[in-house]
PDB file of N, CA, C and O in Angstrom, chain B, residues numbered from 101:
ATOM      1  N   MET B 101    -189.567  48.530 184.067  1.00  0.00           N
ATOM      2  CA  MET B 101    -188.889  49.394 183.127  1.00  0.00           C
ATOM      3  C   MET B 101    -187.406  48.779 182.824  1.00  0.00           C
ATOM      4  O   MET B 101    -186.982  48.666 181.674  1.00  0.00           O
ATOM      5  N   ILE B 102    -186.730  48.429 183.879  1.00  0.00           N
ATOM      6  CA  ILE B 102    -185.225  47.891 183.595  1.00  0.00           C
ATOM      7  C   ILE B 102    -185.257  46.696 182.780  1.00  0.00           C
ATOM      8  O   ILE B 102    -184.429  46.559 181.879  1.00  0.00           O
ATOM      9  N   GLU B 103    -186.238  45.720 183.040  1.00  0.00           N
ATOM     10  CA  GLU B 103    -186.235  44.444 182.230  1.00  0.00           C
ATOM     11  C   GLU B 103    -186.580  44.821 180.756  1.00  0.00           C
ATOM     12  O   GLU B 103    -185.945  44.282 179.849  1.00  0.00           O
ATOM     13  N   GLN B 104    -187.569  45.732 180.480  1.00  0.00           N
ATOM     14  CA  GLN B 104    -187.969  46.047 179.130  1.00  0.00           C
ATOM     15  C   GLN B 104    -186.654  46.682 178.453  1.00  0.00           C
ATOM     16  O   GLN B 104    -186.322  46.325 177.323  1.00  0.00           O
ATOM     17  N   GLN B 105    -185.961  47.575 179.136  1.00  0.00           N
ATOM     18  CA  GLN B 105    -184.849  48.240 178.555  1.00  0.00           C
ATOM     19  C   GLN B 105    -183.734  47.157 178.204  1.00  0.00           C
ATOM     20  O   GLN B 105    -183.131  47.208 177.133  1.00  0.00           O
ATOM     21  N   LEU B 106    -183.505  46.235 179.101  1.00  0.00           N
ATOM     22  CA  LEU B 106    -182.446  45.239 178.867  1.00  0.00           C
ATOM     23  C   LEU B 106    -182.893  44.368 177.733  1.00  0.00           C
ATOM     24  O   LEU B 106    -182.049  43.977 176.927  1.00  0.00           O
ATOM     25  N   LYS B 107    -184.226  44.013 177.597  1.00  0.00           N
ATOM     26  CA  LYS B 107    -184.559  43.120 176.458  1.00  0.00           C
ATOM     27  C   LYS B 107    -184.399  43.889 175.138  1.00  0.00           C
ATOM     28  O   LYS B 107    -184.083  43.230 174.147  1.00  0.00           O
ATOM     29  N   ARG B 108    -184.584  45.205 175.021  1.00  0.00           N
ATOM     30  CA  ARG B 108    -184.359  46.048 173.824  1.00  0.00           C
ATOM     31  C   ARG B 108    -182.833  46.137 173.611  1.00  0.00           C
ATOM     32  O   ARG B 108    -182.447  46.353 172.462  1.00  0.00           O
ATOM     33  N   SER B 109    -181.968  46.000 174.553  1.00  0.00           N
ATOM     34  CA  SER B 109    -180.580  46.235 174.370  1.00  0.00           C
ATOM     35  C   SER B 109    -179.738  45.104 174.069  1.00  0.00           C
ATOM     36  O   SER B 109    -178.611  45.268 173.603  1.00  0.00           O
ATOM     37  N   ILE B 110    -180.245  43.914 174.319  1.00  0.00           N
ATOM     38  CA  ILE B 110    -179.376  42.798 174.105  1.00  0.00           C
ATOM     39  C   ILE B 110    -180.045  41.890 173.152  1.00  0.00           C
ATOM     40  O   ILE B 110    -181.245  42.056 172.931  1.00  0.00           O
ATOM     41  N   ARG B 111    -179.314  40.845 172.503  1.00  0.00           N
ATOM     42  CA  ARG B 111    -179.825  39.931 171.659  1.00  0.00           C
ATOM     43  C   ARG B 111    -180.218  38.611 172.463  1.00  0.00           C
ATOM     44  O   ARG B 111    -179.374  38.047 173.159  1.00  0.00           O
ATOM     45  N   ILE B 112    -181.448  38.164 172.354  1.00  0.00           N
ATOM     46  CA  ILE B 112    -181.820  37.041 173.081  1.00  0.00           C
ATOM     47  C   ILE B 112    -182.004  35.949 172.058  1.00  0.00           C
ATOM     48  O   ILE B 112    -182.961  36.022 171.287  1.00  0.00           O
ATOM     49  N   PRO B 113    -181.153  34.939 171.994  1.00  0.00           N
ATOM     50  CA  PRO B 113    -181.321  33.758 170.889  1.00  0.00           C
ATOM     51  C   PRO B 113    -182.601  33.070 171.076  1.00  0.00           C
ATOM     52  O   PRO B 113    -183.167  32.943 172.162  1.00  0.00           O
ATOM     53  N   GLU B 114    -183.022  32.631 169.942  1.00  0.00           N
ATOM     54  CA  GLU B 114    -184.290  31.750 169.953  1.00  0.00           C
ATOM     55  C   GLU B 114    -184.188  30.585 170.958  1.00  0.00           C
ATOM     56  O   GLU B 114    -183.171  29.891 170.959  1.00  0.00           O
ATOM     57  N   GLY B 115    -185.138  30.359 171.758  1.00  0.00           N
ATOM     58  CA  GLY B 115    -185.135  29.288 172.691  1.00  0.00           C
ATOM     59  C   GLY B 115    -184.512  29.734 174.088  1.00  0.00           C
ATOM     60  O   GLY B 115    -184.511  28.968 175.051  1.00  0.00           O
ATOM     61  N   HIS B 116    -184.049  30.859 174.131  1.00  0.00           N
ATOM     62  CA  HIS B 116    -183.467  31.413 175.374  1.00  0.00           C
ATOM     63  C   HIS B 116    -184.398  32.443 175.986  1.00  0.00           C
ATOM     64  O   HIS B 116    -185.224  33.032 175.289  1.00  0.00           O
ATOM     65  N   HIS B 117    -184.265  32.665 177.306  1.00  0.00           N
ATOM     66  CA  HIS B 117    -185.079  33.661 178.012  1.00  0.00           C
ATOM     67  C   HIS B 117    -184.407  34.246 179.204  1.00  0.00           C
ATOM     68  O   HIS B 117    -183.540  33.621 179.815  1.00  0.00           O
ATOM     69  N   LEU B 118    -184.813  35.485 179.554  1.00  0.00           N
ATOM     70  CA  LEU B 118    -184.440  36.186 180.742  1.00  0.00           C
ATOM     71  C   LEU B 118    -185.118  35.777 182.025  1.00  0.00           C
ATOM     72  O   LEU B 118    -186.348  35.734 182.048  1.00  0.00           O
ATOM     73  N   VAL B 119    -184.433  35.482 183.060  1.00  0.00           N
ATOM     74  CA  VAL B 119    -185.025  35.189 184.313  1.00  0.00           C
ATOM     75  C   VAL B 119    -184.558  36.214 185.355  1.00  0.00           C
ATOM     76  O   VAL B 119    -183.363  36.456 185.523  1.00  0.00           O
ATOM     77  N   HIS B 120    -185.540  36.810 186.050  1.00  0.00           N
ATOM     78  CA  HIS B 120    -185.343  37.835 186.980  1.00  0.00           C
ATOM     79  C   HIS B 120    -184.784  37.124 188.210  1.00  0.00           C
ATOM     80  O   HIS B 120    -185.306  36.081 188.603  1.00  0.00           O
ATOM     81  N   VAL B 121    -183.723  37.674 188.830  1.00  0.00           N
ATOM     82  CA  VAL B 121    -183.093  37.098 189.982  1.00  0.00           C
ATOM     83  C   VAL B 121    -183.358  38.058 191.175  1.00  0.00           C
ATOM     84  O   VAL B 121    -182.929  39.212 191.169  1.00  0.00           O
ATOM     85  N   ASP B 122    -184.099  37.522 192.225  1.00  0.00           N
ATOM     86  CA  ASP B 122    -184.224  38.454 193.411  1.00  0.00           C
ATOM     87  C   ASP B 122    -183.119  38.529 194.232  1.00  0.00           C
ATOM     88  O   ASP B 122    -182.533  37.512 194.605  1.00  0.00           O
ATOM     89  N   THR B 123    -182.745  39.766 194.581  1.00  0.00           N
ATOM     90  CA  THR B 123    -181.565  40.021 195.464  1.00  0.00           C
ATOM     91  C   THR B 123    -182.004  40.905 196.570  1.00  0.00           C
ATOM     92  O   THR B 123    -182.897  41.721 196.342  1.00  0.00           O
ATOM     93  N   GLU B 124    -181.480  40.827 197.714  1.00  0.00           N
ATOM     94  CA  GLU B 124    -181.825  41.730 198.881  1.00  0.00           C
ATOM     95  C   GLU B 124    -180.881  42.901 198.793  1.00  0.00           C
ATOM     96  O   GLU B 124    -179.662  42.811 198.646  1.00  0.00           O
ATOM     97  N   SER B 125    -181.621  44.073 198.905  1.00  0.00           N
ATOM     98  CA  SER B 125    -180.774  45.303 198.942  1.00  0.00           C
ATOM     99  C   SER B 125    -180.268  45.543 200.374  1.00  0.00           C
ATOM    100  O   SER B 125    -180.820  45.081 201.373  1.00  0.00           O
ATOM    101  N   ASP B 126    -179.196  46.287 200.380  1.00  0.00           N
ATOM    102  CA  ASP B 126    -178.574  46.641 201.604  1.00  0.00           C
ATOM    103  C   ASP B 126    -179.057  47.918 202.077  1.00  0.00           C
ATOM    104  O   ASP B 126    -178.795  48.943 201.449  1.00  0.00           O
ATOM    105  N   PRO B 127    -179.793  47.934 203.214  1.00  0.00           N
ATOM    106  CA  PRO B 127    -180.359  49.134 203.771  1.00  0.00           C
ATOM    107  C   PRO B 127    -179.307  50.176 204.227  1.00  0.00           C
ATOM    108  O   PRO B 127    -179.616  51.363 204.330  1.00  0.00           O
ATOM    109  N   GLU B 128    -178.118  49.741 204.487  1.00  0.00           N
ATOM    110  CA  GLU B 128    -177.052  50.661 204.822  1.00  0.00           C
ATOM    111  C   GLU B 128    -176.496  51.367 203.759  1.00  0.00           C
ATOM    112  O   GLU B 128    -175.736  52.301 204.014  1.00  0.00           O
ATOM    113  N   ARG B 129    -176.789  51.029 202.448  1.00  0.00           N
ATOM    114  CA  ARG B 129    -176.227  51.491 201.254  1.00  0.00           C
ATOM    115  C   ARG B 129    -177.272  52.263 200.409  1.00  0.00           C
ATOM    116  O   ARG B 129    -178.064  51.640 199.703  1.00  0.00           O
ATOM    117  N   ALA B 130    -177.279  53.530 200.472  1.00  0.00           N
ATOM    118  CA  ALA B 130    -178.331  54.380 199.768  1.00  0.00           C
ATOM    119  C   ALA B 130    -177.708  54.604 198.345  1.00  0.00           C
ATOM    120  O   ALA B 130    -176.528  54.909 198.171  1.00  0.00           O
ATOM    121  N   THR B 131    -178.573  54.432 197.410  1.00  0.00           N
ATOM    122  CA  THR B 131    -178.171  54.635 196.025  1.00  0.00           C
ATOM    123  C   THR B 131    -179.134  55.579 195.292  1.00  0.00           C
ATOM    124  O   THR B 131    -180.284  55.696 195.715  1.00  0.00           O
ATOM    125  N   THR B 132    -178.743  56.217 194.278  1.00  0.00           N
ATOM    126  CA  THR B 132    -179.660  57.095 193.501  1.00  0.00           C
ATOM    127  C   THR B 132    -180.125  56.409 192.304  1.00  0.00           C
ATOM    128  O   THR B 132    -180.601  57.089 191.394  1.00  0.00           O
ATOM    129  N   TYR B 133    -180.044  55.145 192.196  1.00  0.00           N
ATOM    130  CA  TYR B 133    -180.479  54.396 191.049  1.00  0.00           C
ATOM    131  C   TYR B 133    -181.052  53.076 191.479  1.00  0.00           C
ATOM    132  O   TYR B 133    -180.766  52.604 192.579  1.00  0.00           O
ATOM    133  N   ASP B 134    -181.889  52.446 190.599  1.00  0.00           N
ATOM    134  CA  ASP B 134    -182.487  51.166 190.869  1.00  0.00           C
ATOM    135  C   ASP B 134    -181.706  50.075 190.020  1.00  0.00           C
ATOM    136  O   ASP B 134    -181.287  50.295 188.884  1.00  0.00           O
ATOM    137  N   THR B 135    -181.558  48.896 190.685  1.00  0.00           N
ATOM    138  CA  THR B 135    -180.790  47.794 190.038  1.00  0.00           C
ATOM    139  C   THR B 135    -181.657  46.510 190.026  1.00  0.00           C
ATOM    140  O   THR B 135    -182.504  46.298 190.895  1.00  0.00           O
ATOM    141  N   GLU B 136    -181.420  45.712 189.058  1.00  0.00           N
ATOM    142  CA  GLU B 136    -182.140  44.326 188.935  1.00  0.00           C
ATOM    143  C   GLU B 136    -181.099  43.490 188.393  1.00  0.00           C
ATOM    144  O   GLU B 136    -180.211  43.957 187.680  1.00  0.00           O
ATOM    145  N   ASN B 137    -181.174  42.243 188.711  1.00  0.00           N
ATOM    146  CA  ASN B 137    -180.279  41.187 188.238  1.00  0.00           C
ATOM    147  C   ASN B 137    -181.095  40.101 187.459  1.00  0.00           C
ATOM    148  O   ASN B 137    -182.180  39.694 187.873  1.00  0.00           O
ATOM    149  N   PHE B 138    -180.539  39.680 186.366  1.00  0.00           N
ATOM    150  CA  PHE B 138    -181.162  38.670 185.401  1.00  0.00           C
ATOM    151  C   PHE B 138    -180.164  37.701 185.060  1.00  0.00           C
ATOM    152  O   PHE B 138    -178.956  37.928 185.115  1.00  0.00           O
ATOM    153  N   GLN B 139    -180.720  36.539 184.680  1.00  0.00           N
ATOM    154  CA  GLN B 139    -179.920  35.334 183.988  1.00  0.00           C
ATOM    155  C   GLN B 139    -180.442  35.065 182.693  1.00  0.00           C
ATOM    156  O   GLN B 139    -181.658  34.958 182.533  1.00  0.00           O
ATOM    157  N   LEU B 140    -179.646  34.946 181.764  1.00  0.00           N
ATOM    158  CA  LEU B 140    -179.999  34.346 180.398  1.00  0.00           C
ATOM    159  C   LEU B 140    -179.876  32.825 180.462  1.00  0.00           C
ATOM    160  O   LEU B 140    -178.779  32.318 180.699  1.00  0.00           O
ATOM    161  N   VAL B 141    -180.947  32.095 180.263  1.00  0.00           N
ATOM    162  CA  VAL B 141    -180.842  30.668 180.264  1.00  0.00           C
ATOM    163  C   VAL B 141    -181.301  30.096 178.970  1.00  0.00           C
ATOM    164  O   VAL B 141    -182.169  30.686 178.326  1.00  0.00           O
ATOM    165  N   ASP B 142    -180.769  28.970 178.543  1.00  0.00           N
ATOM    166  CA  ASP B 142    -181.221  28.235 177.329  1.00  0.00           C
ATOM    167  C   ASP B 142    -182.497  27.448 177.631  1.00  0.00           C
ATOM    168  O   ASP B 142    -183.067  27.390 178.721  1.00  0.00           O
ATOM    169  N   GLY B 143    -182.875  26.817 176.420  1.00  0.00           N
ATOM    170  CA  GLY B 143    -184.122  26.080 176.726  1.00  0.00           C
ATOM    171  C   GLY B 143    -184.210  24.887 177.690  1.00  0.00           C
ATOM    172  O   GLY B 143    -185.267  24.383 178.069  1.00  0.00           O
ATOM    173  N   GLU B 144    -182.911  24.476 178.059  1.00  0.00           N
ATOM    174  CA  GLU B 144    -182.786  23.364 179.033  1.00  0.00           C
ATOM    175  C   GLU B 144    -182.562  23.920 180.461  1.00  0.00           C
ATOM    176  O   GLU B 144    -182.356  23.153 181.402  1.00  0.00           O
ATOM    177  N   GLY B 145    -182.601  25.185 180.599  1.00  0.00           N
ATOM    178  CA  GLY B 145    -182.311  25.864 181.899  1.00  0.00           C
ATOM    179  C   GLY B 145    -180.889  26.134 182.254  1.00  0.00           C
ATOM    180  O   GLY B 145    -180.615  26.606 183.358  1.00  0.00           O
ATOM    181  N   ASN B 146    -179.989  25.863 181.391  1.00  0.00           N
ATOM    182  CA  ASN B 146    -178.549  26.251 181.538  1.00  0.00           C
ATOM    183  C   ASN B 146    -178.253  27.566 181.476  1.00  0.00           C
ATOM    184  O   ASN B 146    -178.674  28.264 180.553  1.00  0.00           O
ATOM    185  N   LEU B 147    -177.426  28.084 182.544  1.00  0.00           N
ATOM    186  CA  LEU B 147    -177.001  29.414 182.558  1.00  0.00           C
ATOM    187  C   LEU B 147    -176.097  29.737 181.286  1.00  0.00           C
ATOM    188  O   LEU B 147    -175.143  29.018 180.988  1.00  0.00           O
ATOM    189  N   VAL B 148    -176.458  30.863 180.558  1.00  0.00           N
ATOM    190  CA  VAL B 148    -175.564  31.343 179.541  1.00  0.00           C
ATOM    191  C   VAL B 148    -175.010  32.653 179.875  1.00  0.00           C
ATOM    192  O   VAL B 148    -173.875  32.891 179.462  1.00  0.00           O
ATOM    193  N   ALA B 149    -175.610  33.521 180.539  1.00  0.00           N
ATOM    194  CA  ALA B 149    -174.970  34.806 180.935  1.00  0.00           C
ATOM    195  C   ALA B 149    -175.785  35.338 182.126  1.00  0.00           C
ATOM    196  O   ALA B 149    -176.896  34.910 182.439  1.00  0.00           O
ATOM    197  N   ARG B 150    -175.107  36.327 182.764  1.00  0.00           N
ATOM    198  CA  ARG B 150    -175.746  37.082 183.890  1.00  0.00           C
ATOM    199  C   ARG B 150    -175.810  38.640 183.546  1.00  0.00           C
ATOM    200  O   ARG B 150    -174.951  39.131 182.813  1.00  0.00           O
ATOM    201  N   PHE B 151    -176.696  39.300 184.011  1.00  0.00           N
ATOM    202  CA  PHE B 151    -176.800  40.718 183.772  1.00  0.00           C
ATOM    203  C   PHE B 151    -177.030  41.498 185.034  1.00  0.00           C
ATOM    204  O   PHE B 151    -177.933  41.089 185.764  1.00  0.00           O
ATOM    205  N   ASN B 152    -176.402  42.479 185.374  1.00  0.00           N
ATOM    206  CA  ASN B 152    -176.600  43.441 186.388  1.00  0.00           C
ATOM    207  C   ASN B 152    -177.079  44.755 185.738  1.00  0.00           C
ATOM    208  O   ASN B 152    -176.241  45.510 185.245  1.00  0.00           O
ATOM    209  N   ALA B 153    -178.304  45.039 185.718  1.00  0.00           N
ATOM    210  CA  ALA B 153    -178.908  46.289 184.969  1.00  0.00           C
ATOM    211  C   ALA B 153    -179.332  47.311 186.051  1.00  0.00           C
ATOM    212  O   ALA B 153    -179.681  47.024 187.196  1.00  0.00           O
ATOM    213  N   TRP B 154    -179.251  48.521 185.525  1.00  0.00           N
ATOM    214  CA  TRP B 154    -179.620  49.577 186.489  1.00  0.00           C
ATOM    215  C   TRP B 154    -180.255  50.728 185.657  1.00  0.00           C
ATOM    216  O   TRP B 154    -180.109  50.801 184.437  1.00  0.00           O
ATOM    217  N   ALA B 155    -180.961  51.615 186.386  1.00  0.00           N
ATOM    218  CA  ALA B 155    -181.712  52.776 185.762  1.00  0.00           C
ATOM    219  C   ALA B 155    -181.627  53.800 186.808  1.00  0.00           C
ATOM    220  O   ALA B 155    -181.695  53.547 188.011  1.00  0.00           O
ATOM    221  N   MET B 156    -181.460  55.093 186.246  1.00  0.00           N
ATOM    222  CA  MET B 156    -181.508  56.184 187.126  1.00  0.00           C
ATOM    223  C   MET B 156    -182.641  57.028 186.726  1.00  0.00           C
ATOM    224  O   MET B 156    -182.581  57.737 185.721  1.00  0.00           O
ATOM    225  N   GLU B 157    -183.709  56.968 187.511  1.00  0.00           N
ATOM    226  CA  GLU B 157    -184.993  57.559 187.023  1.00  0.00           C
ATOM    227  C   GLU B 157    -185.270  57.533 185.636  1.00  0.00           C
ATOM    228  O   GLU B 157    -185.328  56.419 185.116  1.00  0.00           O
ATOM    229  N   ASP B 158    -185.474  58.646 184.849  1.00  0.00           N
ATOM    230  CA  ASP B 158    -185.745  58.496 183.436  1.00  0.00           C
ATOM    231  C   ASP B 158    -184.512  59.171 182.730  1.00  0.00           C
ATOM    232  O   ASP B 158    -184.692  59.776 181.674  1.00  0.00           O
ATOM    233  N   SER B 159    -183.259  59.076 183.297  1.00  0.00           N
ATOM    234  CA  SER B 159    -182.144  59.688 182.658  1.00  0.00           C
ATOM    235  C   SER B 159    -181.272  58.710 181.938  1.00  0.00           C
ATOM    236  O   SER B 159    -180.918  58.900 180.774  1.00  0.00           O
ATOM    237  N   PHE B 160    -180.901  57.577 182.696  1.00  0.00           N
ATOM    238  CA  PHE B 160    -179.900  56.715 182.049  1.00  0.00           C
ATOM    239  C   PHE B 160    -180.380  55.250 182.379  1.00  0.00           C
ATOM    240  O   PHE B 160    -181.104  54.989 183.339  1.00  0.00           O
ATOM    241  N   PHE B 161    -179.902  54.326 181.485  1.00  0.00           N
ATOM    242  CA  PHE B 161    -180.003  52.877 181.763  1.00  0.00           C
ATOM    243  C   PHE B 161    -178.714  52.226 181.305  1.00  0.00           C
ATOM    244  O   PHE B 161    -178.078  52.577 180.311  1.00  0.00           O
ATOM    245  N   GLY B 162    -178.376  51.195 182.170  1.00  0.00           N
ATOM    246  CA  GLY B 162    -177.051  50.456 181.741  1.00  0.00           C
ATOM    247  C   GLY B 162    -177.145  49.076 182.232  1.00  0.00           C
ATOM    248  O   GLY B 162    -178.077  48.740 182.964  1.00  0.00           O
ATOM    249  N   TYR B 163    -176.203  48.240 181.856  1.00  0.00           N
ATOM    250  CA  TYR B 163    -175.966  46.969 182.289  1.00  0.00           C
ATOM    251  C   TYR B 163    -174.577  46.370 182.237  1.00  0.00           C
ATOM    252  O   TYR B 163    -173.822  46.779 181.354  1.00  0.00           O
ATOM    253  N   PHE B 164    -174.194  45.529 183.009  1.00  0.00           N
ATOM    254  CA  PHE B 164    -172.966  44.783 182.869  1.00  0.00           C
ATOM    255  C   PHE B 164    -173.340  43.413 182.601  1.00  0.00           C
ATOM    256  O   PHE B 164    -174.212  42.859 183.270  1.00  0.00           O
ATOM    257  N   GLU B 165    -172.716  42.825 181.638  1.00  0.00           N
ATOM    258  CA  GLU B 165    -172.982  41.384 181.193  1.00  0.00           C
ATOM    259  C   GLU B 165    -171.788  40.504 181.590  1.00  0.00           C
ATOM    260  O   GLU B 165    -170.625  40.836 181.366  1.00  0.00           O
ATOM    261  N   TYR B 166    -172.142  39.378 182.185  1.00  0.00           N
ATOM    262  CA  TYR B 166    -171.040  38.435 182.636  1.00  0.00           C
ATOM    263  C   TYR B 166    -171.319  37.039 181.976  1.00  0.00           C
ATOM    264  O   TYR B 166    -172.484  36.696 181.777  1.00  0.00           O
ATOM    265  N   ASP B 167    -170.349  36.294 181.661  1.00  0.00           N
ATOM    266  CA  ASP B 167    -170.547  35.003 181.056  1.00  0.00           C
ATOM    267  C   ASP B 167    -170.881  34.056 182.271  1.00  0.00           C
ATOM    268  O   ASP B 167    -170.934  34.426 183.444  1.00  0.00           O
ATOM    269  N   ALA B 168    -171.085  32.856 181.838  1.00  0.00           N
ATOM    270  CA  ALA B 168    -171.542  31.851 182.896  1.00  0.00           C
ATOM    271  C   ALA B 168    -170.525  31.569 184.041  1.00  0.00           C
ATOM    272  O   ALA B 168    -170.868  31.042 185.100  1.00  0.00           O
ATOM    273  N   ASP B 169    -169.201  31.970 183.747  1.00  0.00           N
ATOM    274  CA  ASP B 169    -168.094  31.859 184.762  1.00  0.00           C
ATOM    275  C   ASP B 169    -167.984  33.109 185.558  1.00  0.00           C
ATOM    276  O   ASP B 169    -167.124  33.178 186.436  1.00  0.00           O
ATOM    277  N   GLY B 170    -168.843  34.171 185.307  1.00  0.00           N
ATOM    278  CA  GLY B 170    -168.663  35.429 186.090  1.00  0.00           C
ATOM    279  C   GLY B 170    -167.717  36.425 185.501  1.00  0.00           C
ATOM    280  O   GLY B 170    -167.442  37.459 186.110  1.00  0.00           O
ATOM    281  N   GLU B 171    -167.222  36.141 184.347  1.00  0.00           N
ATOM    282  CA  GLU B 171    -166.251  37.106 183.759  1.00  0.00           C
ATOM    283  C   GLU B 171    -167.001  38.201 182.998  1.00  0.00           C
ATOM    284  O   GLU B 171    -167.881  37.882 182.199  1.00  0.00           O
ATOM    285  N   LEU B 172    -166.671  39.531 183.226  1.00  0.00           N
ATOM    286  CA  LEU B 172    -167.295  40.651 182.610  1.00  0.00           C
ATOM    287  C   LEU B 172    -167.027  40.590 181.111  1.00  0.00           C
ATOM    288  O   LEU B 172    -165.863  40.611 180.713  1.00  0.00           O
ATOM    289  N   ILE B 173    -167.993  40.520 180.308  1.00  0.00           N
ATOM    290  CA  ILE B 173    -167.826  40.453 178.861  1.00  0.00           C
ATOM    291  C   ILE B 173    -168.388  41.688 178.044  1.00  0.00           C
ATOM    292  O   ILE B 173    -167.968  41.943 176.916  1.00  0.00           O
ATOM    293  N   ASP B 174    -169.311  42.399 178.643  1.00  0.00           N
ATOM    294  CA  ASP B 174    -169.736  43.689 178.017  1.00  0.00           C
ATOM    295  C   ASP B 174    -170.375  44.535 179.145  1.00  0.00           C
ATOM    296  O   ASP B 174    -170.736  44.114 180.244  1.00  0.00           O
ATOM    297  N   ARG B 175    -170.454  45.852 178.659  1.00  0.00           N
ATOM    298  CA  ARG B 175    -171.166  46.805 179.518  1.00  0.00           C
ATOM    299  C   ARG B 175    -171.643  47.902 178.590  1.00  0.00           C
ATOM    300  O   ARG B 175    -171.053  48.239 177.564  1.00  0.00           O
ATOM    301  N   LYS B 176    -172.780  48.434 179.054  1.00  0.00           N
ATOM    302  CA  LYS B 176    -173.450  49.559 178.186  1.00  0.00           C
ATOM    303  C   LYS B 176    -174.192  50.540 179.104  1.00  0.00           C
ATOM    304  O   LYS B 176    -174.765  50.231 180.148  1.00  0.00           O
ATOM    305  N   THR B 177    -174.100  51.769 178.569  1.00  0.00           N
ATOM    306  CA  THR B 177    -174.942  52.855 179.271  1.00  0.00           C
ATOM    307  C   THR B 177    -175.612  53.637 178.181  1.00  0.00           C
ATOM    308  O   THR B 177    -175.049  54.005 177.151  1.00  0.00           O
ATOM    309  N   VAL B 178    -176.860  53.857 178.496  1.00  0.00           N
ATOM    310  CA  VAL B 178    -177.665  54.519 177.419  1.00  0.00           C
ATOM    311  C   VAL B 178    -178.344  55.727 178.100  1.00  0.00           C
ATOM    312  O   VAL B 178    -178.896  55.591 179.192  1.00  0.00           O
ATOM    313  N   GLY B 179    -178.304  56.878 177.470  1.00  0.00           N
ATOM    314  CA  GLY B 179    -179.100  57.956 178.019  1.00  0.00           C
ATOM    315  C   GLY B 179    -180.439  58.155 177.435  1.00  0.00           C
ATOM    316  O   GLY B 179    -180.588  58.130 176.213  1.00  0.00           O
ATOM    317  N   PHE B 180    -181.443  58.354 178.265  1.00  0.00           N
ATOM    318  CA  PHE B 180    -182.798  58.668 177.758  1.00  0.00           C
ATOM    319  C   PHE B 180    -182.980  60.168 177.504  1.00  0.00           C
ATOM    320  O   PHE B 180    -182.660  60.980 178.372  1.00  0.00           O
ATOM    321  N   PHE B 181    -183.447  60.514 176.425  1.00  0.00           N
ATOM    322  CA  PHE B 181    -183.778  61.851 176.009  1.00  0.00           C
ATOM    323  C   PHE B 181    -185.278  62.099 175.538  1.00  0.00           C
ATOM    324  O   PHE B 181    -185.818  61.446 174.645  1.00  0.00           O
ATOM    325  N   SER B 182    -185.834  63.049 176.200  1.00  0.00           N
ATOM    326  CA  SER B 182    -187.198  63.444 175.717  1.00  0.00           C
ATOM    327  C   SER B 182    -187.218  64.595 174.848  1.00  0.00           C
ATOM    328  O   SER B 182    -186.465  65.539 175.086  1.00  0.00           O
ATOM    329  N   GLU B 183    -187.970  64.607 173.910  1.00  0.00           N
ATOM    330  CA  GLU B 183    -188.102  65.727 173.043  1.00  0.00           C
ATOM    331  C   GLU B 183    -188.867  66.902 173.703  1.00  0.00           C
ATOM    332  O   GLU B 183    -189.856  66.695 174.405  1.00  0.00           O
ATOM    333  N   ALA B 184    -188.384  68.131 173.460  1.00  0.00           N
ATOM    334  CA  ALA B 184    -188.949  69.423 173.989  1.00  0.00           C
ATOM    335  C   ALA B 184    -190.276  69.511 173.282  1.00  0.00           C
ATOM    336  O   ALA B 184    -190.392  69.203 172.096  1.00  0.00           O
ATOM    337  N   GLN B 185    -191.303  69.947 174.046  1.00  0.00           N
ATOM    338  CA  GLN B 185    -192.625  70.273 173.369  1.00  0.00           C
ATOM    339  C   GLN B 185    -192.787  71.681 173.133  1.00  0.00           C
ATOM    340  O   GLN B 185    -193.808  72.103 172.590  1.00  0.00           O
TER     341      GLN B 185
END
């Protein structure tokens, strides 16, 4: 779910793609949200940007975007809302 939300939220230039980065979670640190890390790479495999994305169940999604040098360049939080039936 996190990867799909991120793809909907950012512009991925033609010839670029997201790569999921595996990270180990800290068992000592309990969180109420899920996180995933991604890299945006160009067609030659060069790093363009990094993303730390997170989701809190079906309530919120967000991400931090870093440039290739690790500088924060953008952040976004989006609320998920379901229609009452």
